[in-house]
C-alpha positions as CSV (number, residue, x, y, z in Angstrom):
1,X,-25.3,-15.4,-6.3
2,X,-24.3,-12.0,-7.9
3,X,-20.7,-11.0,-8.3
4,X,-19.4,-7.5,-8.5
5,X,-16.0,-5.8,-8.6
6,X,-15.3,-2.4,-7.1
7,X,-12.3,-0.4,-8.2
8,X,-11.1,2.5,-6.0
9,X,-8.3,5.0,-6.5
10,X,-7.0,8.5,-5.8
11,X,-8.9,9.9,-8.8
12,X,-12.2,9.3,-7.0
13,X,-11.2,11.2,-3.9
14,X,-9.7,8.3,-2.0
15,X,-6.5,8.8,0.0
16,X,-3.7,6.4,0.9
17,X,-1.2,8.0,3.2
18,X,1.6,7.4,5.7
19,X,2.0,9.3,8.9
20,X,5.4,9.4,10.5
21,X,6.7,10.5,13.9
22,X,10.2,11.5,15.1
23,X,12.4,10.5,18.0
24,X,15.9,11.2,19.4
25,X,17.5,14.0,21.3
26,X,16.9,16.5,18.5
27,X,13.4,15.3,17.7
28,X,12.0,18.7,18.2
29,X,13.8,19.8,15.0
30,X,12.0,17.2,12.9
31,X,8.5,17.2,11.4
32,X,5.9,14.5,11.8
33,X,5.0,14.0,8.2
34,X,1.9,13.0,6.3
35,X,2.9,11.5,3.0
36,X,0.2,10.8,0.4
37,X,0.5,8.1,-2.2
38,X,-1.1,9.7,-5.2
39,X,-1.1,6.7,-7.6
40,X,-2.8,3.5,-6.2
41,X,-5.6,1.2,-7.1
42,X,-7.7,-1.0,-4.8
43,X,-9.9,-3.8,-6.2
44,X,-12.6,-5.5,-4.2
45,X,-14.3,-8.6,-5.6
46,X,-17.7,-9.4,-4.1
47,X,-20.0,-12.5,-4.1
48,X,-23.4,-11.6,-2.8
49,X,-23.0,-9.4,0.3
50,X,-19.4,-10.4,1.2
51,X,-16.0,-9.4,-0.3
52,X,-14.1,-12.5,-1.6
53,X,-10.8,-10.8,-2.5
54,X,-9.1,-7.5,-2.0
55,X,-5.9,-6.2,-3.7
56,X,-4.1,-2.9,-3.4
57,X,-1.2,-1.7,-5.7
58,X,0.6,1.5,-4.9
59,X,3.4,3.3,-6.8
60,X,6.2,4.4,-4.4
61,X,7.4,7.0,-6.8
62,X,4.0,8.8,-6.5
63,X,4.5,9.9,-2.9
64,X,3.9,13.5,-2.0
65,X,4.7,15.1,1.3
66,X,1.4,17.0,2.1
67,X,1.9,18.1,5.7
68,X,4.5,18.3,8.4
69,X,3.7,19.1,12.1
70,X,6.3,20.2,14.6
71,X,9.8,21.1,13.7
72,X,11.6,24.3,14.4
73,X,10.3,26.0,11.3
74,X,7.1,25.4,9.1
75,X,7.5,22.7,6.5
76,X,7.5,24.6,3.2
77,X,8.0,23.7,-0.4
78,X,11.8,23.2,-0.5
79,X,11.7,21.2,2.7
80,X,8.9,19.0,1.3
81,X,11.0,18.3,-1.7
82,X,13.9,17.2,0.5
83,X,11.6,15.1,2.7
84,X,10.2,13.4,-0.4
85,X,13.7,12.7,-1.7
86,X,14.7,11.2,1.6
87,X,11.6,9.0,1.7
88,X,12.2,7.7,-1.9
89,X,15.8,6.9,-0.9
90,X,14.7,5.0,2.2
91,X,12.2,3.0,0.1
92,X,14.9,2.5,-2.6
93,X,12.0,3.4,-5.0
94,X,14.1,2.8,-8.2
95,X,14.7,-0.8,-7.2
96,X,11.3,-1.4,-5.4
97,X,8.8,0.8,-7.3
98,X,5.6,-0.7,-5.9
99,X,3.8,-1.8,-2.8
100,X,1.2,-4.6,-3.0
101,X,-1.4,-6.2,-0.7
102,X,-3.3,-9.4,-1.6
103,X,-5.9,-10.7,0.7
104,X,-5.8,-14.4,1.8
105,X,-8.8,-14.3,4.2
106,X,-11.6,-11.9,4.8
107,X,-13.8,-12.0,7.9
108,X,-16.9,-9.9,8.7
109,X,-16.5,-7.9,12.0
110,X,-18.8,-5.4,13.7
111,X,-17.5,-2.3,12.0
112,X,-16.8,-3.8,8.6
113,X,-14.2,-6.4,7.6
114,X,-10.9,-7.9,8.8
115,X,-8.5,-8.5,5.9
116,X,-5.6,-10.9,6.3
117,X,-3.1,-11.0,3.5
118,X,0.4,-10.6,2.1
119,X,2.0,-7.2,1.8
120,X,5.1,-6.7,-0.2
121,X,7.2,-3.7,0.5
122,X,10.9,-3.2,-0.4
123,X,11.0,-6.7,-1.8
124,X,9.9,-8.3,1.5
125,X,6.6,-10.1,1.8
126,X,4.9,-10.4,5.2
127,X,1.4,-11.4,6.4
128,X,-0.6,-8.5,7.8
129,X,-4.1,-8.0,9.2
130,X,-6.0,-4.8,8.4
131,X,-9.4,-3.8,9.8
132,X,-11.5,-1.8,7.3
133,X,-14.4,0.1,8.8
134,X,-17.4,0.3,6.4
135,X,-20.1,2.9,6.8
136,X,-23.3,3.0,4.8
137,X,-23.9,6.7,3.8
138,X,-27.1,5.9,1.8
139,X,-25.9,6.6,-1.8
140,X,-22.3,5.4,-1.1
141,X,-20.0,3.3,1.1
142,X,-17.3,5.0,3.2
143,X,-14.2,2.8,3.8
144,X,-11.6,3.7,6.4
145,X,-8.6,1.8,7.8
146,X,-5.5,2.6,9.9
147,X,-2.7,0.1,10.3
148,X,0.7,0.4,11.9
149,X,3.7,-0.9,9.8
150,X,7.2,-1.4,11.2
151,X,9.7,-0.3,8.5
152,X,12.4,-2.6,9.7
153,X,10.1,-5.6,9.2
154,X,10.5,-4.8,5.5
155,X,14.3,-4.1,5.7
156,X,13.8,-0.3,5.4
157,X,16.1,1.7,7.6
158,X,14.2,4.7,9.0
159,X,15.6,8.1,7.9
160,X,17.9,9.7,10.4
161,X,20.3,12.6,10.6
162,X,22.8,14.1,13.0
163,X,24.1,10.7,13.8
164,X,20.7,9.5,14.9
165,X,19.9,12.5,17.2
166,X,16.8,13.0,15.0
167,X,15.2,10.1,13.3
168,X,11.9,8.8,12.0
169,X,10.3,6.3,14.3
170,X,10.4,2.7,13.0
171,X,6.6,2.3,13.2
172,X,4.5,4.4,10.8
173,X,0.8,4.6,10.4
174,X,-0.8,3.8,7.1
175,X,-4.2,5.2,6.5
176,X,-6.8,4.5,3.8
177,X,-10.0,6.6,3.3
178,X,-12.2,6.1,0.3
179,X,-15.8,6.1,-0.9
180,X,-17.6,3.9,-3.4
181,X,-20.8,5.1,-4.9
182,X,-23.6,2.6,-5.0
183,X,-24.9,1.6,-8.4
């Protein structure tokens, strides 16, 4: 049986991102952010036609606020810098500089694969399940996933201001979108 290892990262056009929402009496003031992780590596080990192991390593300090919807004013450069600083503070990036995922089980499903594994964020390890949709585009594979993560499950206090009148929702959506060119 043939074995192969795929390595995917941001330099090949892949994107790992976090989407946030806001809540509270003053939520109209806040922006729903899209935060890209610009330094990450995913490795997929294959045996025949099935993946046998998946790992993902992401550097928290590499986050970049790329978009902000809503708010009273458009999200511009200086506000993006403040939002990034607030996110790094929430993550305690100096103390917990990386996020990791290690698969423990991989199951084929209709649209691709279901990965069960251990995710470590903010020094807390938890089991998670992630569905990865895989599309054959002829010369390459397109991989997409979307997973909801509750910050408080990892002892992260969601950002808030004005005594909680505007705060980031505890549940954020982590998205992954990458392509792997066939040999």
